[in-house]
N, C-alpha and C positions, 0 to 999 in steps of 0.2 A: 488107025484113030489119033484122035486128037485134041485137049480140053483147053478148058477156059480158064482166067487166073482173073479173080480180082485183090487187088490189092488196098490195102487196110494203110492207113499212116503214107503220108508224100513226104515225110521229113530229107532229111541228108541221106539215109543212108537206103532208103526206099527206090532209090532210084537207079542202085548201083541195079539189086535184079530186076526191076517191071524193066528194066532195056536187055538183061540176058532174055526171062521171061519169052519178052518179045521177037526175041532171036533163033528162043528153039523150034526146031521143024514140028514138034508136036504138039504146041500151044500156036492157038487159034485166037484164042482173043486175049487181050490186057484191058480193064478197067480198074479205074481207079479211084479213092475219095479218102477226103481226110477232113477235119474237124476245121480248117480252114480251107473253104473252099478254090480258094486262090491258088493253093501249095497246090492242090490236086488237078489245075487248069494247066498251069504252068507248066507241071510233069508231064501229062497229057500232049501238050502242043508241043515241047521239047522234045521228044521221045516219038512221036508218032503213034501214041496207042491208042484204043479204042474204045474212046469217050471216059467220062465221070459217070459216077452213082453220087446222089443229091447225100448220106450217110451213111452207117455199119449192117442199120438193120434193112437200108433197099439195099443196100449189096447182097444182104443175106437171103432178101426174096427173088432179087433175078437168078436166069437163068447160068449161070456163072459153076462151074463144075468144082474150084477151086477157091480158098482163099487163102493170099500170104499177107498175114501179121507185121506190121512194122509201125508198132505203136510206142507207148511208153511202159518203161518194161515191168512194172507193178499191175500191168494193164492185162496180161499177155493172159495168166488163166483163164478169167471169165471169159476173155473175146475169142479163146479156142473152143472154148466147153458150148457155145452159145452157134460156134458155126459146124464146128461135129452137130448137133443137134438139130442146124437146119438142114442137114446131109450134107454139108462140103466137107471135101478134103481139108487139109493144114497146116501150111506152111508156115512157124513161126518163129521168132527171132528169140534172141535169149534172153532172160533165163523163161523157161517151162512154167515157171510159176513163181510166189512169191511163202506159198501154206504147201506144207504137207495134203488137207485138205483137197485142194485146189490138183495137183497133181494127183491121188489118189481119182476123181473124178476126171479128169482129163485117161487116164486109162482105160479106166468104167466106160467111159462114151465109146473110147477106140475098138476098145473087145467087143461089147456093144453090138454097134453099127459097122465094123467092118471097114472105117471108111482111114483114110492112109493119113498117118502125123509124124511130121518131122523136125524135130526144131535144129532151126538152123545154126550147130554150134561150129566156127571156123577152125577152130584148134585142134578139132578130128581128120581137120588134112593140114594143119601145118606142115611144112618140112621134117618139121624135129620130128614130130608124131608120127609119120606116116614112116622118119625112115626106121622110128624106135620102134612103129606096130612090125613091119617087117622084120628088124635082128633078132625080136621077139620068137616073132613062127621060124628064123632059123634055130632056134636054140642057143645064141649065142650071146646072149644074156646068162643061161643059166636059170637059177633060180634068181629074179628080183624080188629081195626084200625088203626095196626103199625107194622112193621115188619123189620127186621135188619136179609143180609145178607154181611157177610168179606170175602172174597180170600187174606188172608196175607201170602205171602208168597215173603219172603227178598231173592234178589237177592245172596246173599254172601251162602244161601244156594241150593246150585246145579244149579240155571240159571245160572251162569255166561255158565258154561263146557257144559249144555243144549246147549245154544246159541252158545258156540265156535263149539259143535258136528254141529248142523243143519245151521250153517250161514257162517265155513268157514272162512278163514283169514280174512272177511271183515264182522265178526259176530256184532261187535260194531254198527256196521249201520243197525243190523236189532232187538239187544238189547231192541232199545229203542222204542219200538212197545207202543204207549200210552195203560196205562192201563185201560182206559175203553171202549177202543175197544176187550175187552178179558174181556168181563163182565159178561160170562154166570155164572160160577163158582157160584158166586152171587147172580145173577136176578136168577139162573134155580131154585137156591134152594126155593127160596122163596115164586116165582110164579110159581113153583111146588108143591108149599104145597097150596095155596089159590087161585082159580078160578078168577083170573081178573088182569088189564093188567095197566099200567105204561100211564097215558095221559101226564104229565107235568116233569120238572124235571129242580132245580138247583144245579151246582158242582160245585167243590172248586177245584182244582188240586195245588198241591206241586211239584214247581223247585227244580227239585233237587240241592245239593249242596258237592255231593263226587268227584266229579271232577276227576274221574279214564277215561273218555273219553263215558260212556254210559251215557243217557239220557242229550246227546250234541247236541244241536240245529244244530250245524257246522257238525258234523259225523251224525246223524238223518236220514235215508232216509225218516222215517215220519216228519221230522221237529216236532223233539217232545222233551222237555226238562222237560216232565213231569213223577216223578218218583211213584208219591201216589195220589190218586183223590178219594174225598166226594162226595156222591149224593143223593139230597134230593126226591125221585118221588111223585109226588100226587097220588092215583090211583082211576080208573072209583069205583064208588057207592059209594066214600069218604075215609079216611085213608091215612096214609105214606109210602115210605120204607124209608128208609134208605141203604144206598149200597157204601162199604169202598173196593178200591183195591189199596191194597199196596205191594211196589218194595222195600221198603229200611223199614223194622220194626223189633223192637226186639222182637220176637217171634216166638215161634217153631214149625214151618207152616211144619218142619216134622213130627210132633205129628197128626196134623190137620192145614190141609190149607184152609180150607173152614166152616165160622160155622154161625150157623142163631139162633134169634132169635123173638120171635114170643107173642104178647102183644092182648089178646080180652076182653070182656068184663063180661068174666067168669071164664078164665083160660089163664096163659099163660106161654109159653115151652123156656128156656133159657139153652145154648150151651159156654163151653168155651174151654178152650184145650183137657182138662181130666175130666171136667164134665159133667152133660144136667141134669137138674132137671126141671119137673111139675110142676105149681104152679095153685093152684085157693085160695080161699076164705077162705077155711078149710087150710088148711097147704102145706107144700112142699113133694113133691115125687122126690128123685134120680134115676133119670132112667139112669145112666150111663150105666149098665152091659145091657142094652136091645137093648144099639145101639153101642154096642163094638164091632170089627169088630176080626174075628182069624188070622192068616197068611198063605198064603198057598204056601208058598215058603219060602227059605233061602235067606235072604237076600246077603248075601255071592253068591250064585249062578254065576256058569257061563254064564248063561243066561245075566245075567245083570251085565257082567262085564264093558258095553261100559256107564254104566247108572252110574252118580257121588250120592256115597255112601250116599250123605241128600235125592234122591229123589224116593229113592229103596223103602220108605214104600209104596210111590205109586205105583208102581209095583206088588205087596203081598201082599195086603188087602183085606181079603175076604166077607166073608157073618157075617152081626151080625144078630140075632136073628129077632130082627123086619123082617128083609127079609122072603117073605115068598119063599128059595129056592127049595120049594116042584114044580113048576111049569115050572123050569129048566130040558134041556134036561139030560140023567142019565150020556152021554158021559162026563160033566162037571165037573163030578166030580171030584175032588180031582187036576182037572187044575187051575196055577195060577191065580188069580181075580187080582183086585188092583181096587184104587181108593175109596175105600171103602164098596168093595163089587160088582159094579157097574159094571165093564165090563159081565158079567157074561151073566148080564141083556141086558144091549147092545146089544151087541152082536146078545144072541136070540129075539129081541125083532123085530129089522130089518131083520131077517131071515122070523121070521114068517109074517110078516107084507108084507112083496114082497108074501112070499108064499099061502099065503090065500085074497090078496089083501086087505088089511084091512090099517086103518091108523093107523100108529106107535103112541107112545106115544108123542113124542116131531119132531111133522112134521114140515113141511113149517110154517105153520099158530104160533104152538106154539115157533117152532124156532125162530120167528119176534119176537116178544113177548119178548124172552130174550137175543136180539142182540140188537136191534135196539136201545130200551132205553140208553143202556151207546156208541152208536152212537150219537145221542145226546146230553150227559150229556159230550161227550168230546169236543162237542162248545159249550155248556154250560162254559165249561170251560176256554176255549178258547176265551172266552168275558166277564172273570171275574165274573162266576157265577149267568150271567143272565137267569132269567126263562125262557126258550123255551118250546112249547107243541110238545107230541109226537102224530105222527101217529099210527093208529090200523088197522089190515087188515082183522080185524076180527078174527071171531071161523073158522075153517074148515069143510067144507061140510060134511057129515057125510060118504059119501063115493063119490071115486073119478074112483071105476071102476065097472061095472055094473058086 
């Protein structure tokens, strides 16, 4: 069995996945559309895809089996719902949505239709998360009582160019996107390793003082002036998780933009920009080499000409020794990868879930647990850090399609 996929949005990120979908042995066709038709045409021609479609409505009306959404981050919820209601399986870039109501509606739609939904969270496949997940499964941590996830991506390191590329002349209105509404790279790396969820949060937002028109309430379409935010979450069953979302930070995010720490009663794991260590009561083991990724293409490749130099590391990093690349299609060998070796796994897991009728790892219920805590955290920050409860939609059903 093979499936056809319609890519919605032909920006900087979409081309990484349209290429992989085209290479996948169980994908028959890949179509593309964008609000800027020239971008769709350029991507279609550059990658030898199977054609362009005029707009999102036309894509939904077409005979493609699945939709892959790579649009502006605050648009995902509504587009996902439309696609599911149109009978399409859905792959969505992060975040899942920006309101709890949108998340609830997506879960209801997935349950009612039996269609596949997968959120493309890269941190689930981050080498650090894979390593911690294995250590947890072995029982090496003991009881994990505290964990940290940081998404440390400074605006100066490529974000200005990225927002201008996607937002056009009014890009400063959208560059002010609240940090905690984009929480999945940090939360997903923690909760992708330990099977729990957040039940309450207290969050402090840091008001920006750069004065460049970004994170300015008068300019922001989100009425947001927080450029950094720190949240402390209570986890189900006890323990806590601290999450940092930082957009003004003196840190080399081009080397590693997501990093994690886990502390258990028997062992712990800590990660910095260039060093990762496993620790227990006997000593310290440097596991940096086990988590190190190899480049899959040159950072100066013409295909990345439209990507800011500071962002290109996220589009070229391949697998680490801790990854099980043997389970991937042979057609992916030598293909560009990215975000610390996650792109290949993301593309394959979505296609496999659709073809086999199985739940993908980051299904709607998992995606909710990666996304909703940040939405509530932002509300806490707006209220001066008041502690707020976080709803949970439960575990995914064992199967949606019989």
